[in-house]
C-alpha positions, 0 to 999 in steps of 0.5 A: 193501831195508834199510839199516844206519845204525849205526856199527861204532865209537863216535864219537871225541871230540877236544880243542880245548884245555886251558883251566885246571889245578887240583890235587886231593888226589890229582893234577892235573886239566885243564879240557878244551874239546872240539871240540863245545863241551863243557867238562869237568874231566879227570884228568891220566891221561886228558890225558897223551897229548894235544897240548893238554896239550903246548901248555898246558905250553909256554904255562906254560913248564914241561915236566912237569905236576907243575911247574905252580904251585900256588895254595896251598903246602898243595895241593902237598904 
């Protein structure tokens, strides 16, 4: 008798929180802390549907990511 220990689906990764935000030449990126402890920078397109983004925006008292302040005016243009 043999057993198949493989999974039918890829493992799912979950986000704990967004730690920071930075503007790039094209858009905004968010520093994401994953439940397993990894921290990565992810583009806004990958973060739009995350509860963690909603919480981050609420913490900064804005409704949309484009309303987050820029460190320098030239990076907002």
